[in-house]
C-alpha positions as CSV (number, residue, x, y, z in Angstrom):
1,M,0.0,0.0,0.0
2,K,1.4,3.4,-1.0
3,N,2.1,6.0,1.6
4,H,0.4,9.4,0.9
5,N,1.5,12.7,2.2
6,Y,-0.9,15.5,2.9
7,F,0.1,18.5,4.8
8,V,-1.8,21.0,7.0
9,Y,0.3,24.1,7.4
10,I,0.2,27.7,8.7
11,V,2.0,30.5,7.0
12,T,2.4,34.1,8.0
13,N,3.7,37.4,6.7
14,K,7.1,38.8,7.5
15,S,5.8,40.8,10.5
16,K,3.9,37.7,11.8
17,K,0.6,39.6,12.1
18,V,-1.5,37.5,9.7
19,L,-2.0,33.7,9.8
20,Y,-3.2,31.5,7.0
21,T,-4.0,27.8,7.3
22,G,-4.0,25.5,4.3
23,M,-3.7,21.9,3.1
24,T,-1.8,20.5,0.3
25,N,-0.2,17.3,-1.0
26,D,3.0,19.1,-2.1
27,L,4.1,21.6,0.6
28,R,7.2,22.9,-1.2
29,T,5.3,23.7,-4.4
30,R,2.4,25.3,-2.4
31,L,4.8,27.6,-0.5
32,I,6.3,28.7,-3.9
33,Q,2.7,29.4,-5.2
34,H,1.9,31.5,-2.1
35,M,5.2,33.5,-2.6
36,E,4.5,34.0,-6.3
37,D,1.0,35.2,-5.7
38,S,2.1,37.7,-3.1
39,Q,4.7,39.1,-5.5
40,G,2.3,39.0,-8.4
41,E,-1.5,39.4,-8.8
42,K,-2.4,38.8,-5.2
43,K,-5.4,36.6,-6.1
44,S,-5.7,34.7,-2.8
45,F,-5.9,35.7,0.9
46,A,-2.3,34.5,1.4
47,G,-1.2,36.5,-1.6
48,K,-3.0,39.7,-0.5
49,Y,-1.4,39.6,2.9
50,N,2.0,38.3,1.8
51,C,1.7,35.1,3.8
52,Y,4.3,32.6,2.5
53,Y,6.5,32.2,5.5
54,L,6.0,28.7,6.9
55,V,5.8,28.6,10.7
56,Y,3.9,25.3,11.3
57,W,3.1,22.1,9.4
58,E,1.9,18.5,10.1
59,R,1.8,15.5,7.9
60,H,-1.3,13.2,7.4
61,Q,-1.5,10.0,5.5
62,Y,-5.1,10.3,4.6
63,V,-6.6,13.2,2.7
64,N,-9.8,13.2,4.8
65,H,-7.8,13.5,8.0
66,A,-5.9,16.5,6.6
67,I,-9.1,18.2,5.4
68,D,-10.8,17.7,8.8
69,R,-7.7,19.1,10.6
70,E,-7.5,22.1,8.3
71,K,-11.1,22.9,9.0
72,E,-10.6,22.4,12.7
73,I,-7.6,24.8,12.8
74,K,-9.3,27.4,10.6
75,G,-12.1,27.5,13.1
76,W,-9.8,28.4,16.0
77,K,-9.2,31.8,17.5
78,R,-5.8,33.2,16.9
79,Y,-4.5,32.5,20.4
80,K,-5.1,28.8,19.9
81,K,-3.3,28.8,16.6
82,E,-0.4,30.6,18.3
83,D,-0.3,27.9,20.9
84,L,-0.2,25.2,18.2
85,I,2.7,27.0,16.5
86,N,4.5,27.5,19.8
87,S,4.3,23.8,20.5
88,M,6.4,23.0,17.4
89,N,8.2,26.2,16.7
90,P,8.4,28.4,19.8
91,E,10.7,30.9,18.1
92,W,8.4,31.3,15.1
93,K,11.4,30.6,12.8
94,F,10.5,30.6,9.1
95,L,10.7,26.9,8.1
96,N,10.5,27.2,4.3
97,D,14.1,26.0,3.8
98,D,13.5,22.9,6.0
99,V,10.8,21.5,3.7
100,D,12.0,18.6,1.5
């Protein structure tokens, strides 16, 4: 049985004022798309607010689990999202270069 990779992630802008939660099966490509959108036409929420700095991610094997988790996190207040980020990345380092 093939392993699948689905990622739930949180990106922010350079000043860390805005958070965007998303889900993808190719995290590196998605981060590049967010960056390109922010530098180009700004079609998406992440693009409009220059959110392409990765501060949190988690991997899921099943797409349904990833979708459910994304919806769960999107429904949270900011303080709860900050707690989640702090649990993995307390210094809020930008993790883009760490993605394989």
